[in-house]
Structure formats: C-alpha cells, structure tokens
N, C-alpha and C positions, 0 to 999 in steps of 0.2 A: 481488458481484464475487468471483472466485476467482483463485488463482495463474494459472490458464490464461487469464484475461482480460487480464492485465497486458501481455503482449507485443503483442497486437493493438492495444490502446489506445495504447501508446507508439509503435508503428509509425504509427498514424493521426495522432498528434500530430506526429511527425517529418516526415510528408508534407505538413503544412499550411504554407503560406508565411506565414500570418498569426500563427504561433506562434514566438516567440523561443526557439530551442533552448537558450539559455543561462539561461533562466528557468523551466524545467519543474520543478514541485514535485509531490510526492505528499501526499495528505491521507488519513488513516485515522481512522475513528470506531469505537470498540468493537473487535470482532474484526477489522474492516477495518484496524485499526492494525497487526496482525501481518502482514497481506497487504501493506500499504504499506511496512513495514520490509523485508520480503523482496524486494519489487519494487525498492526503492531500492538494496538490496545487490546483487542479481543481474542486474537489467535494465540498469543504467547510465543515464546521462543525467539523473540526478536532482540538482538544485541545491539543493533544500530539502525538508525532511520535516516535516510537521505531524501530530502524533498527539494524539487526544483520547479520553479515557475508555478508556485501555489496560487490558484485563483482566489481572489478575495470574495467574500460573500456579497459585498456591494456590487462588484462587477458581474458576478454570476446572476444576481437578481435583475440588474439593469439589462443584461443581454437577453434574459427571458421575457422581459416586459416591453421590449422595443416593438413598435408597430410598423 
C-alpha cells in the first residue's frame, strides 16, 4: 500500500453501510506504519491508530547508505 492507495480505500469504507464510520482505524506494520500515520493525519475519519514495528529514521537512513 502507498499513500496513493489510502484515499480510495477510505472512500470504499465510507461507502459501505455495514461499516460504523465512528470506528474506522488504521493499522500499520513496518514501513506501513509511516503510511498509516500519514493517512490518519491527512485523510481524516480515523478514530484509532495502531502501529507495529515502526522503523526509526536512523535505521532507515543507515540501511539506505550501506555499501
């Protein structure tokens, strides 16, 4: 999932009659945690946010600069 996927997913959920709009939560695992945080912040409608195994910025930069 990418940032571009969040809006259509939320729109799909909002269109479902069997989904309680007051109980929509985002879950992110690993790098998906960053996407979930961004979606919760900018897409709106998020009542809960669950993040697991959030990568640190230091570890991400270190992994990208290894030779």
